NUTOR-775077 format. One line per 2 residues: for each residue x, y, z of N, C-alpha, C, O. Coordinates in pm, whole numbers. Layout:
! NUTOR-775077
X,Y,Z,X,Y,Z,X,Y,Z,X,Y,Z | ...
END
This chain:
! NUTOR-775077
16432,3307,16830,16380,3293,16711,16256,3336,16714,16217,3412,16626 | 16176,3298,16811,16028,3342,16825,16008,3417,16956,16041,3348,17052
15968,3528,16984,15937,3615,17108,15807,3687,17116,15778,3797,17069 | 15735,3602,17186,15593,3640,17209,15500,3620,17093,15399,3688,17072
15545,3519,17020,15446,3493,16913,15491,3541,16794,15422,3509,16697 | 15606,3623,16768,15655,3687,16669,15793,3646,16642,15878,3626,16729
15813,3633,16480,15936,3596,16427,16049,3708,16473,16017,3827,16482 | 16170,3666,16498,16278,3783,16516,16262,3854,16391,16232,3801,16284
16286,3986,16412,16274,4092,16300,16376,4068,16185,16348,4079,16066 | 16493,4034,16235,16622,4007,16129,16617,3888,16039,16685,3878,15937
16535,3799,16079,16506,3687,16005,16432,3716,15853,16326,3778,15843 | 16501,3663,15748,16427,3664,15622,16340,3556,15610,16360,3463,15688
16249,3547,15531,16142,3435,15530,16210,3308,15494,16164,3203,15537 | 16316,3309,15417,16384,3207,15368,16518,3222,15329,16561,3177,15223
16598,3295,15427,16736,3326,15375,16817,3230,15327,16778,3113,15329 | 16939,3262,15277,17038,3154,15196,17115,3054,15303,17166,2944,15281
17107,3117,15409,17186,3018,15513,17127,2884,15540,17020,2881,15601 | 17180,2781,15505,17126,2636,15525,17223,2571,15603,17336,2544,15561
17173,2541,15738,17263,2477,15827,17171,2391,15922,17053,2420,15943 | 17239,2280,15980,17154,2199,16063,17137,2291,16170,17223,2371,16205
17016,2276,16223,16996,2363,16328,16899,2299,16438,16816,2216,16400 | 16906,2336,16574,16829,2301,16690,16796,2398,16773,16874,2486,16810
16668,2386,16811,16622,2492,16898,16525,2429,17018,16506,2308,17018 | 16470,2503,17109,16386,2481,17193,16272,2574,17235,16298,2680,17291
16134,2533,17207,16028,2628,17212,15935,2592,17337,15929,2484,17396 | 15866,2708,17364,15769,2683,17476,15633,2724,17436,15609,2841,17407
15536,2623,17435,15406,2654,17379,15315,2691,17500,15205,2736,17469 | 15341,2680,17629,15270,2709,17748,15360,2681,17838,15462,2615,17816
15318,2743,17972,15431,2714,18094,15402,2584,18135,15291,2539,18163 | 15540,2510,18138,15537,2370,18176,15557,2279,18052,15594,2164,18072
15533,2327,17906,15579,2244,17802,15659,2301,17717,15638,2411,17666 | 15781,2210,17691,15878,2272,17617,15886,2164,17517,15864,2049,17554
15920,2193,17380,15946,2139,17268,16099,2136,17198,16145,2234,17141 | 16146,2051,17207,16292,2036,17133,16268,2005,16992,16173,1932,16963
16353,2059,16891,16348,2018,16752,16484,2005,16714,16561,2086,16766 | 16527,1930,16644,16658,1901,16584,16653,1871,16423,16628,1755,16393
16673,1958,16324,16636,1929,16188,16757,1828,16120,16878,1845,16140 | 16707,1735,16047,16800,1625,15962,16874,1676,15862,16968,1608,15822
16847,1801,15804,16918,1851,15704,16928,2002,15704,16863,2063,15790 | 17001,2070,15618,16990,2233,15638,16869,2312,15601,16805,2301,15497
16846,2402,15708,16726,2479,15689,16772,2639,15720,16874,2669,15781 | 16696,2713,15676,16715,2874,15699,16642,2899,15826,16542,2833,15855
16694,3005,15913,16649,3038,16013,16493,3093,16018,16420,3087,16117 | 16467,3134,15921,16322,3173,15900,16235,3052,15905,16149,3037,15992
16256,2973,15820,16180,2833,15806,16193,2757,15942,16094,2694,15977 | 16290,2755,16012,16302,2683,16125,16221,2757,16242,16170,2691,16333
16211,2877,16238,16166,2965,16329,15994,2953,16310,15918,2963,16406 | 15952,2931,16181,15815,2912,16160,15771,2778,16185,15653,2754,16209
15870,2678,16180,15834,2547,16236,15788,2571,16397,15677,2529,16429 | 15845,2618,16466,15816,2628,16609,15675,2718,16629,15588,2680,16706
15664,2836,16554,15543,2898,16590,15431,2857,16513,15322,2860,16572 | 15434,2821,16400,15326,2784,16301,15285,2640,16313,15167,2609,16299
15377,2552,16337,15342,2402,16337,15331,2345,16478,15246,2264,16515 | 15441,2404,16563,15446,2346,16712,15368,2445,16805,15374,2432,16927
15305,2531,16753,15242,2632,16846,15315,2697,16965,15257,2725,17070 | 15448,2719,16942,15525,2777,17045,15531,2927,17028,15572,2976,16923
15491,3000,17127,15510,3139,17162,15635,3197,17163,15654,3312,17122 | 15730,3119,17212,15857,3153,17217,15958,3056,17191,15942,2947,17246
16060,3072,17118,16145,2966,17072,16311,3030,17071,16339,3146,17039 | 16392,2943,17107,16541,2973,17135,16621,2892,17041,16629,2770,17055
16691,2965,16932,16787,2868,16868,16912,2838,16951,16969,2928,17012 | 16951,2720,16954,17054,2669,17020,17199,2634,16971,17304,2645,17035
17182,2596,16857,17323,2568,16779,17308,2487,16647,17210,2414,16632 | 17396,2496,16559,17389,2442,16448,17466,2338,16423,17433,2228,16468
17578,2352,16351,17654,2202,16284,17702,2107,16396,17756,1999,16369 | 17685,2141,16498,17735,2026,16589,17612,1968,16673,17622,1906,16779
17499,1997,16608,17359,1933,16662,17381,1782,16674,17444,1720,16588 | 17332,1728,16775,17332,1569,16803,17200,1556,16910,17144,1645,16974
17177,1434,16906,17065,1410,17004,17111,1246,17067,17163,1160,16996 | 17087,1233,17176,17087,1087,17240,16947,1058,17289,16920,1108,17399
16866,998,17241,16733,949,17270,16721,796,17282,16695,725,17185 | 16743,748,17408,16725,605,17415,16602,540,17365,16612,442,17291
16461,597,17405,16364,565,17361,16325,566,17208,16227,502,17169 | 16396,633,17131,16386,646,16981,16506,558,16925,16518,549,16802
16586,498,16999,16704,437,16975,16809,503,16898,16882,450,16815 | 16810,648,16942,16906,732,16851,17010,792,16946,16985,842,17056
17152,779,16875,17253,839,16979,17356,884,16853,17426,804,16791 | 17352,1014,16829,17441,1067,16743,17578,1047,16791,17602,1006,16905
17672,1077,16702,17807,1057,16768,17905,1184,16725,17983,1182,16630 | 17886,1285,16807,17969,1402,16813,18073,1420,16938,18028,1444,17050
18192,1410,16917,18271,1391,17036,18295,1507,17129,18326,1492,17247 | 18280,1623,17072,18292,1778,17164,18165,1839,17147,18128,1903,17048
18104,1816,17247,17973,1893,17262,17971,2001,17376,18039,1981,17476 | 17901,2109,17366,17894,2212,17477,17764,2195,17544,17743,2090,17604
17676,2286,17541,17561,2281,17652,17483,2143,17615,17480,2095,17501 | 17427,2092,17717,17340,1978,17702,17199,2006,17786,17189,2072,17889
17092,1937,17714,16951,1937,17774,16926,1825,17822,16928,1729,17745 | 16897,1805,17954,16851,1662,17981,16694,1667,18030,16646,1772,18072
16638,1579,18025,16486,1553,18058,16475,1452,18157,16517,1339,18132 | 16423,1480,18265,16398,1382,18373,16270,1367,18415,16204,1470,18425
16212,1249,18445,16077,1224,18486,16076,1241,18648,16154,1177,18719 | 15979,1335,18701,15979,1358,18837,15981,1211,18928,15981,1215,19051
END
């Protein structure tokens, strides 16, 4: 979605597709930010979240309608039975 601080050139500013989206952005080496939207959002708006509000120079779209999160600290455990890739964060 964001490559070297620039939005992907094929994204409209606020295109018609509104889906749940999640992505992973990097602001600087060693700092990653994961975002999961609560409601449908366009690719352009979601990409600008990473670049303009979260300060990420690079961001990757991960998936849409099957997005879910398990975050024990936030007491959140979304229930989707069939999930694909997972991202896990562990403390050293």
